[in-house]
N, C-alpha and C positions, 0 to 999 in steps of 0.2 A: 504494500500500500504506500502511495506517495506520502511524504512526510507531513503534508498539510491537511490531508483528509481526516475528518472526524467521524468516528464510529457512532457517536451519540449526537450527531448534528440535529436530529429531530427535536432535541431538547433546547436548541439554541434558536430563539426567535431572530429574525433578520429585519433590518440591517443590524449588524453587530461587528465588534472588533474582537479578534481572538489573538492572544499573545502566547507564544510557545516558549515556556520557561527554560527548557534545555538549550534552546538556540540563543536565548538571552545570555545565559551563562557562558556559552561558547564565544559569543561576541565580546564579552567582558574579558575572557581569558586571552583572546586574540589581541585585544587592545593592549593588555599588559605586556605582551611580547614585543610590541612596537615601540617601547620606550625603556630607557635604562633604569628608571626609578619610578615606582608608582606614586611616590610623593610629589612627582612633577605633574600629576594629573589633577585637574579641577573640572569634574564632569558637570556639564550643563543638564539640569533636570527638566528643561522645557519640553523635551521629547516625550518622556513617559508620564510625568505628572502623577506617578503612582508610588506610594510609600514602599510597597513590597519590592518594587524594582530597585529603589534606592538602597534598600536593605541588602539586596543581592550584590550591589556594587560595593557596599561597605564590607560585606563578608569576604570580598575579594581583596581587602586591605586598602581600599581607596577611601580617603578620609575628607577630601576637599571637594566642594561643589560650587556651581554657579546657579543662579536663578534669576528670573525676569520679573515675576509678580510676587506680591506679598504672600499670596496663598502658597506658591511654590516654596517660599522661604519658611512659611509656617510648617509645611509638610516636612521640611528638613529639620526643623526644631523638634517636631513630634517624634522623629525617629532618632534623635540625639546625634545628628550629624556633627562632626567636630568643627568644621569650618565652612561658612557659606557666604559667598560674595554675591551681592545683588548687582548683576551686570546691567543695570538699568537705573538711570538717575532718578531718585525719588523727588517728586515735586508736589507741593500742596499737602493734602491730607496724607499722602503716602509717607511723608517724613515722620509724622506722628505714628502711623501704623508700623513703620520700621522700628521706631523707638520701642513700641509695645512688644514687638518680636524680641528685641534685645532684652527687655525686662522679663518677659515670660519664659524665655528659653536660654538661661544663662550658661548652660552647658555647650551651647553652640556659639562660636566666635563669628559674629556677623560683621560685614563690611559692605561698602557700596562704591559706586563710581560717581564722578562728577566731572563736568567739563566747562564750567563757567563760574564767575565770581558770585552772581546772585544766588544760584542754586546752592553753592557751597556755603554761603553765609546763612541761608535759610536752614540748611541741615545743621550747621554749627549752633545756631540759635536754639533750636529745639533740643539738641543733645546737651549743650552746656547748661541749659536751664535745669536739667536733671543731674548735673554734676558728672556728665559722661563725655567721653571723647571717642568718637567713632572712627575706626580706620577707614580711609578712603583711598581709592585708586583714581589716578587721572585718566579719564576716558579719552582715547586718542582716535582721531579720524585718519585712518591710513588708506582711504579710498572708498569706503562704504558710503560716505556722504549722507549719513542720516543723523548721527550724533557724534560728539567728540570734538576735541580741539586738535588742530594739526600739530604734529611734533615739531618743535623748534623753539625759538626764543620766547614767544608768547606763552607757550606751554610751560616752559621753565619758570617764568614769572608767576604763573598761576600755581604751580607746585610750591613755590616759595610762599605765596599768599596763604595757601592752605595751612602751612605750618604756623602761621600767626593766629589762626582762629582757635578759640578755646574749646570748641566742641567737636573738632575733627583732627585727625593726624594723618598726614600723607604717608602711605606705605608702599605705593607701587604704581605701575602703569598697566592699563588695559587696552589692548589693541586687537580688535576683532576685524578680520579680513574676509568676511563672508561673501564679498563680491568676487573672490578668486575661486573658481571651480572649473578651470579649463580641463578638458579631458586629457590632453597631453601633459603628462607629469612634468616634463622638462620645462614647458612653458609656465605651468602653474608654479613651479619652484622659482623660476626666474622672476616672475611677478611678485611672489611672496617675499623673496629676498630683497627686492627693490622697495617694497612697502615697509619691510622691517628695518631697513638700514637707518632711517631717521629716528626710529624708536630706540635703537641701540645708542645712537649719538646723544639723544636726549637723556638716556639713563646715565651715560658718562658725564654729561654736563651737570646732572643732579649731584653725582658723587663729588665732582670737582668743586661744587658749591658748598661742600661740607655736610651733605646729607648722607645717611646710610644708603647702601646699595638698594635701589628700589626693586621690589619683586615685579617681574614682568609676566603678565598673563596674556597669552597671544593665541589667536587662531580658533578655528572650530574644527569640524570633521574634515573638510576638504584639504586644509593646509596642515592638518595634524602631523603627517609624516615629515613635513619640512621642519616645523617647529620642534618636533621631538628630537631632532638632531642637534638642536641648540641646547647645550648642557645646562644653561642657566634659566631657561624659559619654562614657565608653567603652562601646560597645554589644556585647552578647554573644549574638547569634543563633546557631542551630545547625541546626535542622530545615530551613531554607530550601534547603540543599544538595541534598536529595532530594525534599522536600515530601511531603505525604501527603493522604489524603482528608479527614481531620479538619480540618487547617488550611485546606485549599482551601475547605471549607464554611464555616468560622468566620471566616476572614480574607479576605474577598473583595477587599479593597483591595490585596492583595499578589499580584502576577501571576507567581509562581514556577511552574515547570513540574514535573510529576511526572517524576522521573528514576530511580526505583527501583520495580520491580514484582515481585510474587511470581508465579511460574509454577507451575501445577498442571495435572493431567490428570484426565479422567473415568476412574474405575477400575471403576465399576459403574452400570448402568441399573436402577433399582429397579422402576419402573413407568412409566406413561405421563407422569407429571409429576414424578417424583423421580429424581435422579441423585446419585452420590457421587463426590467428588473427593478427591485425596490432599493436602489442606491442613488438617491438624489443628492442635491447640493448639501442637504443637512446631514449627510452620512459620509461624505468624503471631501477633503479640502478642494475647493473650487477655484483657487486663485490662479492655477495653471491652465493653459489651453488643453484641450483634449488630445490624446487620451490621458485621463487623470488616474486610471487604474489599469494595471496589467493583470489580466485574468489567467491564473495558472492552468486552469482546466478548460479554458476557452480562448487560447491565444489569438485565434483568428477574428474574434469579436471586435467590431469597429463601432465606436460610439457615434450615434447620429444626433441625438438631442438629449438634454438633461434639464430637469426642473427640480423643484424642492424635494419631491419624494420619488421621482421616476428617472430611470436612465434607459433610453431606447438604444438597442444594439442591432447592428446588421451582422448576420451570420450566413454561412454558406447554406445551411440547411436547418431551418427552424424546428423541423421534426425531431432533431437530436436534443432539443432543449424544451421539453414539455413543461407546463406550469408546475412549479414546485422544485425545479432543478436548482441545485445549490451552486453558486459561483464563489470561488475563492480568489480574492483579488489583492494584489500588492499596490498600495497607493503610491502615486508619484511623489507625494510629500506627506510623510507620516506625522510630523509634529502637529500641524493644525488639525489633522484627521483625528488623532487621539482625543483632542480637546472637544470633539463633537459628541463624545460618549460619556455617560455617567459611570459606566463600569466596563471592564474588559474581562472577557472570558479567558481563563487560563487553561492551556492544553498541555498534556503530557501523554506520550505513547498513544497518539492518535485519538485522544478523547479529552473532552472538557472535564476538568476535575475540580475547578473552583472559579470564583470570580473576584477580581480585585477592583476596588473603587478607584476611579480616576479622580482622586481627592482634590487635586490642585487645578482641575479644569475650571472651577468656579473662581470668581474674582475674590471671594472671601470664604474662609473656612470658619474661623471664629474672630480673628483680629481684622 
């Protein structure tokens, strides 16, 4: 039997997401072989948003994490993660919520990123009012062009300014290069090296100005192999834990296994070559052009149209897919797909054995 087929699929309503625990463990093990020291790993939990998956990572000896939302941070606190960096600048009420995380989960060392004077001052004001000083990383724009300050003289001055604030303490640099995902590894490495060079120069300038060596957190899954070769860099992959069709196609040098699938069923046979399944926009990430799913047991199926609860497919022979036929699909982008489900079914040995709550899909757990 193929690895993905479930013997008790009749008990799984669709659409659903199923994660394969053994394959998750294999992906974690593979990641560890790709770096010289697991202490240089800072895993982003935005992909799974599941406490039990974080626990599997921790059981493998990995203690540092990144998160993007307060809920993801609270999940890390709930499982007693040792170190959690909010790789997203808190603004407005998020600053107070971050303080509440720090207060509620003292066993977890929380930190965050910042990229401008106003935000840094606001963070400092909230934390200093409670007699605290939050570790912060300078968020650098190395080409992603969405947040961050460009490495250089202005960034150095901001780092110095952070050190004058009573409620924060600068401890490092954060450089996410998510725009680099060239299929050709040589090209990706060349572009990654070029983006990283000014980061290294900034770190040197910080030391030359009398500060301790800043910790550098760099990259995601696409550039992980490049940054893993830099002995002083902390690496921040995340998608590796589940993998998806997009990265499998674009990052052939990384042999991670698909460990999360969307399950759907044929709900209508339209004509001899068209069928409809229950996998709409609300069930799989819709930000990419079609195809958004690669069906393992129907690779020839071509998406024709999609709406909130329906996906129409063109197939060679609709008679092969009667109503009720189960489709097993690999999403093109797994991270936002997981966030569409309140729970994930857990499979082992070709059968669903449990379900895990996608606890951090919500914007708020308690805090």
